[in-house]
N, C-alpha and C positions, 0 to 999 in steps of 0.2 A: 188666328191672326196674331202677329207679333206686335209688341208694344215697344216704344222708345222712351227712355227716361232721359230727360234733359235737365242739366244742372248748370246754373250760372256760376262762372268761376272768376269773371272779371267785371269791373264796374262799367256801367253804361255812360258814366259822366264823360263828356267830351266827345261822344260818338255822334254820328249823324242822326237826325230825327227819325229817319226810316229804320235805323237799327234799333232805336229805343222802342218804336212801335212794334217791330217784329218780336222783341222780347215780351212785350205786353201781350201780343197775340199768342205767344207760346205759353203764356200763363206764369211767367216768372218776372220778377222785378227787383230782387235783391240778391246780393252775392250769397251763395249757399242754398238758395231756394231751388226746389226740385219739382218737376211735374212729369207725369206719365201720360204719353199721348199715343194714339194709334199710328201705326206705320203706314202713312198714306203719302202720295206724291206732293200734296199741298204742304204737309208738315216737313217733308224732306227739303222742299224749296225754301221754307223759312229757315231751316237749320243751315242750309247752304249760304244764306245771307249773313249770318252772324257766327261763323265757326270759331272766331277769335275770342268770343265772349262766353261760350258755353262748352260743356263737356257732354258727350252723348254716349249712352250705353243701351244696347239692345237686349230685350227680354223676350223669351218665347213663352207664350201662354197657352 
C-alpha cells in the first residue's frame, strides 16, 4: 500500500475553521510540519479540502 507525505507550507491563520480542523485531522499544525498517512479515500478528501496550504508527495512502500 502506498503512503502519502503531507507537509504544511502556508499558515492557517485567517483560514476558515473547517480548514484549520482539517489540518489538525491530518496531523499537522505548523508550517514545515510533515506527516505520513496511508493512501485512503478519506485522507484524499481531506487533502482536497486544503490544497492551498499543503504540499503532497506520494511514496511507494
